[in-house]
C-alpha positions in Angstrom: -2.0 -18.0 -11.8 -5.4 -18.1 -13.4 -7.5 -18.1 -10.3 -6.1 -14.9 -8.7 -8.3 -11.9 -8.2 -6.6 -9.0 -9.9 -7.8 -5.4 -9.2 -7.0 -1.9 -10.3 -7.8 0.9 -7.9 -7.5 4.7 -8.4 -7.5 6.9 -5.4 -5.3 8.9 -3.0 -2.5 7.8 -0.7 -4.2 7.9 2.7 -1.1 7.5 4.9 2.6 7.8 4.4 4.2 4.6 3.1 5.9 2.5 5.9 8.8 0.2 5.4 8.7 -3.1 7.3 11.0 -6.1 7.4 9.7 -9.7 7.6 11.4 -12.0 10.0 13.6 -13.2 7.2 14.6 -9.6 6.3 12.5 -9.1 3.1 11.5 -5.5 2.6 7.8 -4.7 2.2 6.3 -1.2 2.1 2.7 -0.8 3.2 0.3 2.1 2.8 -3.4 2.7 2.4 -5.2 4.0 -0.6 -8.6 5.8 -0.3 -11.1 5.8 -3.2 -14.4 7.7 -3.2 -17.1 6.9 -5.7 -18.5 9.9 -7.6 -21.8 9.9 -9.4 -23.7 12.5 -11.3 -26.9 13.4 -9.6 -29.5 14.8 -12.0 -31.6 16.0 -9.1 -29.0 18.5 -8.0 -27.5 18.8 -11.5 -24.0 18.0 -10.1 -21.6 15.4 -8.8 -22.0 13.8 -5.5 -19.4 11.8 -3.5 -20.4 8.3 -2.4 -18.8 6.2 0.3 -15.0 6.2 0.7 -13.3 2.8 0.7 -9.8 2.2 2.1 -7.5 -0.5 0.9 -4.3 -1.8 2.5 -1.6 -2.1 -0.1 1.7 -4.1 0.2 4.6 -3.5 -2.1 7.4 -6.1 -1.9 11.1 -5.7 -2.5 12.1 -3.2 -5.3 8.6 -2.0 -5.9 8.3 -1.2 -2.2 11.6 0.8 -2.2 10.5 2.8 -5.3 7.1 3.5 -3.7 8.8 4.6 -0.5 10.9 7.1 -2.5 8.0 8.3 -4.7 4.7 8.5 -2.9 3.4 10.7 -0.1 0.2 11.1 1.7 -2.4 12.8 -0.5 -0.8 11.8 -3.9 -3.2 10.5 -6.5 -2.3 6.9 -7.4 -3.3 3.9 -9.5 -2.6 0.6 -7.8 -2.8 -2.7 -9.7 -2.3 -6.1 -8.0 -3.7 -9.3 -6.5 -6.4 -9.2 -3.9 -5.3 -11.1 -0.8 -7.0 -11.9 2.5 -5.4 -13.0 5.7 -6.3 -13.7 9.3 -4.5 -13.9 12.6 -5.3 -14.4 16.2 -4.3 -12.0 19.0 -5.4 -12.2 22.6 -8.0 -14.8 21.6 -9.6 -12.6 19.0 -9.5 -13.5 15.3 -8.6 -10.5 13.0 -8.8 -10.4 9.3 -7.9 -8.0 6.5 -8.2 -7.7 2.7 -5.1 -6.3 1.1 -3.9 -5.5 -2.4 -0.5 -7.1 -3.1 0.7 -4.6 -5.6 2.3 -5.5 -8.9 2.3 -1.9 -10.3 1.9 1.5 -8.6 2.0 4.9 -10.2 0.8 8.5 -10.0 -2.6 9.1 -11.5 -1.7 11.4 -14.4 -5.3 12.4 -14.9 -4.8 14.4 -11.7 -1.4 15.9 -12.3 2.1 15.5 -13.9 5.0 13.3 -12.8 8.6 12.9 -13.8 10.0 9.4 -14.1 13.5 8.6 -12.8 15.0 5.1 -13.2 16.0 3.7 -9.8 19.7 3.0 -9.2 21.0 -0.5 -8.8 23.1 0.6 -5.8 21.7 -0.5 -2.5 20.2 2.3 -0.5 20.1 2.5 3.3 16.8 4.3 4.3 16.6 6.0 7.6 14.4 3.7 9.7 13.0 3.7 13.2 12.2 0.5 14.9 8.7 0.3 16.5 8.8 -1.4 19.9 5.8 -3.7 19.4 5.8 -6.2 16.4 2.9 -6.0 13.9 0.5 -9.0 13.7 1.5 -11.6 11.1 0.0 -10.8 7.6 0.1 -14.3 6.3 3.6 -13.7 4.7 5.2 -16.6 3.0 7.6 -17.1 5.9 4.7 -17.1 8.4 6.7 -14.9 10.8 5.4 -11.7 12.4 6.8 -8.5 10.7 8.8 -5.9 12.5 7.3 -2.5 11.6 9.6 0.4 10.7 8.9 3.9 9.6 10.8 5.8 6.9 12.1 9.3 7.1 13.5 11.3 4.2 17.3 11.7 4.5 
């Protein structure tokens, strides 16, 4: 779609990716990416860090499963996707968030090496733990609140 806002963000995985299921059972993996601006400061003849920005990232279906199997907190990443905003009301308070709906995610090879492995077509059953309280709706297509689940390595 021509009017979408597409972004590319480089940074580091700020939290372990988390698997969630929508009310209709669609898999989505969420994580946050942190990016810190760096500028050369002639006054100190060196680099300075600017403010750190955190972006929520959602990865749907197969992309999400591959992210879950590939990324860990602290990994350098490149995330490309559509910028989305959503709002919801809870206890009379309106909340909002801006999120990147990822179309591509990968390790930032400027910061290290990676080995690519094609994913299998066989369905996987990740080890999941159901969280007691449902997450607020994120404006998913089905409009239902998501059930949050966390992933553990088998």
